[in-house]
Backbone as numpy.savetxt, mean C-alpha at the origin, in Angstrom:
# Nx Ny Nz CAx CAy CAz Cx Cy Cz
-4.07 16.70 -1.38 -4.16 16.21 -0.02 -3.25 14.99 0.20
-3.10 14.20 -0.85 -2.24 13.02 -0.72 -0.79 13.44 -0.53
-0.35 14.43 -1.31 1.03 14.93 -1.17 1.27 15.49 0.22
0.33 16.27 0.69 0.48 16.88 2.01 0.52 15.80 3.11
-0.28 14.76 2.94 -0.28 13.67 3.90 1.08 12.96 3.93
1.66 12.74 2.75 2.96 12.09 2.68 4.07 12.97 3.23
4.01 14.28 2.95 5.05 15.20 3.41 5.03 15.38 4.92
3.86 15.39 5.52 3.75 15.70 6.95 3.78 14.46 7.84
3.98 13.27 7.27 3.94 12.05 8.07 5.03 12.02 9.14
6.24 12.47 8.79 7.35 12.44 9.76 7.16 13.44 10.88
6.67 14.64 10.54 6.55 15.70 11.54 5.35 15.51 12.46
4.20 15.23 11.85 2.97 15.12 12.63 2.08 14.03 12.04
2.15 12.79 12.55 1.36 11.69 12.00 -0.16 11.91 12.10
-0.59 12.62 13.13 -2.03 12.85 13.30 -2.55 13.81 12.23
-1.78 14.83 11.89 -2.16 15.75 10.81 -2.20 14.99 9.48
-1.23 14.10 9.28 -1.19 13.29 8.08 -2.44 12.42 7.97
-2.86 11.86 9.09 -4.06 11.01 9.12 -5.31 11.84 8.79
-5.38 13.06 9.30 -6.52 13.94 9.01 -6.56 14.32 7.54
-5.40 14.58 6.93 -5.35 14.88 5.50 -5.86 13.70 4.68
-5.49 12.50 5.11 -5.94 11.31 4.41 -7.45 11.12 4.56
-7.98 11.44 5.74 -9.43 11.37 5.95 -10.17 12.31 5.01
-9.66 13.53 4.85 -10.28 14.51 3.97 -10.20 14.04 2.52
-9.05 13.47 2.13 -8.90 12.97 0.76 -9.88 11.83 0.49
-10.08 10.95 1.46 -11.03 9.85 1.30 -12.47 10.37 1.21
-12.79 11.40 1.98 -14.13 11.98 1.93 -14.38 12.61 0.56
-13.38 13.31 0.02 -13.52 13.90 -1.31 -13.63 12.81 -2.38
-12.90 11.74 -2.18 -12.95 10.63 -3.13 -14.35 10.04 -3.19
-14.96 9.84 -2.01 -16.31 9.27 -1.97 -17.35 10.24 -2.51
-17.22 11.52 -2.17 -18.22 12.50 -2.56 -18.25 12.73 -4.06
-17.08 12.84 -4.68 -17.01 13.16 -6.10 -16.66 11.97 -6.98
-16.67 10.76 -6.40 -16.43 9.52 -7.14 -15.10 9.57 -7.89
-14.03 9.90 -7.17 -12.69 9.99 -7.75 -11.92 8.71 -7.47
-10.80 8.55 -8.12 -9.92 7.41 -7.88 -8.56 7.91 -7.40
-7.98 7.17 -6.44 -6.61 7.45 -6.03 -5.67 6.95 -7.11
-4.46 7.49 -7.18 -3.47 6.94 -8.11 -3.17 5.49 -7.75
-2.80 4.70 -8.74 -2.60 3.27 -8.50 -1.46 3.01 -7.50
-0.44 3.88 -7.47 0.67 3.66 -6.55 0.28 3.96 -5.11
-0.83 4.68 -4.90 -1.20 5.06 -3.54 -2.23 4.12 -2.92
-2.85 3.25 -3.68 -3.96 2.44 -3.17 -3.55 1.52 -2.02
-2.32 1.04 -2.03 -1.88 0.13 -0.96 -0.95 0.80 0.04
-0.95 2.14 0.08 -0.03 2.84 0.97 -0.67 3.32 2.25
-1.93 2.98 2.51 -2.55 3.38 3.76 -3.37 2.22 4.31
-3.49 2.18 5.62 -4.24 1.14 6.30 -5.73 1.50 6.24
-6.53 0.58 5.74 -7.96 0.84 5.62 -8.66 0.79 6.99
-7.97 0.28 8.00 -8.56 0.16 9.33 -8.38 1.44 10.16
-7.15 1.94 10.23 -6.88 3.10 11.10 -6.46 4.34 10.31
-6.39 4.25 8.98 -6.05 5.36 8.09 -4.66 5.96 8.33
-3.72 5.14 8.75 -2.35 5.63 8.87 -1.57 5.19 7.63
-0.54 5.95 7.28 0.25 5.62 6.11 1.13 4.41 6.39
1.28 3.56 5.40 2.09 2.35 5.54 3.44 2.55 4.88
4.22 3.45 5.44 5.57 3.70 4.96 6.51 2.75 5.70
7.32 1.97 4.97 8.17 0.98 5.62 9.06 1.57 6.71
9.14 0.86 7.80 9.93 1.14 9.01 9.42 2.32 9.83
8.52 3.15 9.29 7.96 4.25 10.06 6.49 4.01 10.40
5.78 3.32 9.52 4.36 3.07 9.75 3.96 1.64 9.49
4.92 0.84 8.96 4.59 -0.54 8.62 5.82 -1.43 8.67
5.54 -2.70 8.90 6.58 -3.71 8.85 6.26 -4.60 7.66
7.23 -4.82 6.77 6.98 -5.57 5.54 7.84 -6.82 5.53
7.19 -7.96 5.25 7.89 -9.24 5.15 7.57 -9.89 3.82
8.52 -10.65 3.31 8.31 -11.45 2.11 8.41 -12.90 2.52
7.34 -13.66 2.24 7.24 -15.05 2.69 6.98 -15.94 1.49
7.61 -17.09 1.46 7.33 -18.07 0.42 8.51 -18.27 -0.51
8.36 -19.29 -1.34 9.38 -19.62 -2.32 8.71 -19.99 -3.64
9.46 -19.88 -4.69 8.96 -20.31 -6.00 7.83 -19.45 -6.50
6.71 -20.10 -6.84 5.57 -19.37 -7.39 4.69 -18.74 -6.32
4.75 -19.22 -5.10 3.88 -18.73 -4.03 4.62 -17.75 -3.12
4.83 -16.56 -3.62 5.51 -15.53 -2.83 4.46 -14.54 -2.36
4.46 -14.25 -1.05 3.48 -13.32 -0.48 4.19 -12.15 0.18
3.62 -10.98 0.05 4.10 -9.77 0.68 3.15 -9.47 1.84
3.65 -9.51 3.07 2.81 -9.28 4.24 3.20 -7.94 4.86
2.26 -7.01 4.88 2.48 -5.68 5.44 1.70 -5.59 6.73
2.37 -5.24 7.83 1.73 -5.10 9.13 1.74 -3.64 9.55
0.56 -3.10 9.84 0.45 -1.72 10.30 0.98 -1.64 11.73
1.86 -0.69 12.00 2.44 -0.58 13.34 1.50 0.11 14.32
0.46 0.78 13.83 -0.46 1.47 14.72 -1.56 0.54 15.23
-2.22 -0.20 14.33 -3.35 -1.03 14.75 -3.05 -2.52 14.68
-1.97 -2.93 13.99 -1.60 -4.34 13.93 -2.27 -5.12 12.81
-3.01 -4.46 11.95 -3.69 -5.15 10.85 -2.67 -5.67 9.85
-2.89 -6.89 9.36 -1.99 -7.49 8.39 -2.65 -7.49 7.02
-1.91 -7.04 6.03 -2.39 -7.01 4.66 -1.53 -7.99 3.88
-2.17 -9.01 3.33 -1.45 -10.04 2.59 -1.71 -9.85 1.10
-0.63 -9.82 0.33 -0.74 -9.66 -1.12 0.13 -10.71 -1.78
-0.46 -11.47 -2.67 0.28 -12.52 -3.35 0.96 -11.93 -4.58
2.25 -12.16 -4.68 3.01 -11.69 -5.84 3.05 -12.80 -6.86
2.66 -12.48 -8.06 2.59 -13.48 -9.12 3.71 -13.21 -10.11
4.52 -14.21 -10.32 5.57 -14.10 -11.32 5.00 -14.53 -12.66
5.25 -13.76 -13.70 4.76 -14.18 -15.01 5.54 -15.39 -15.51
4.84 -16.31 -16.14 5.48 -17.51 -16.69 5.81 -17.21 -18.15
7.06 -17.36 -18.48 7.49 -17.07 -19.84 7.87 -18.38 -20.53
7.28 -18.59 -21.67 7.58 -19.78 -22.45 8.49 -19.40 -23.61
9.47 -20.23 -23.84 10.34 -20.02 -24.99 9.86 -20.96 -26.09
9.45 -20.39 -27.18 9.00 -21.18 -28.30 10.18 -21.52 -29.20
10.20 -22.74 -29.66 11.27 -23.17 -30.56 11.05 -22.49 -31.90
12.09 -21.85 -32.38 11.97 -21.17 -33.67 12.24 -22.16 -34.79
11.35 -22.18 -35.72 11.51 -23.10 -36.86 12.17 -22.36 -38.00
13.08 -23.04 -38.65 13.80 -22.44 -39.79 13.13 -22.77 -41.08
């Protein structure tokens, strides 16, 4: 159902939304998990796909350690804020 929802988004967004609704219902009924790459690809408010420039507007805000990814749904206007964390790498002095 997820594949079909992604494939049909350009042609018929309402059909894509219905496929996503069915996938969510199956997920709840049988206690399944979505793939990790798909968890942030749909709006939890209106169930539309958040594909950049077609279903969502994506901005990157901040500098240094505080970088945030702000995704805005173009259908309902909901904003999803996700903080991007850069790993801190320490260089240890090698002793001879």
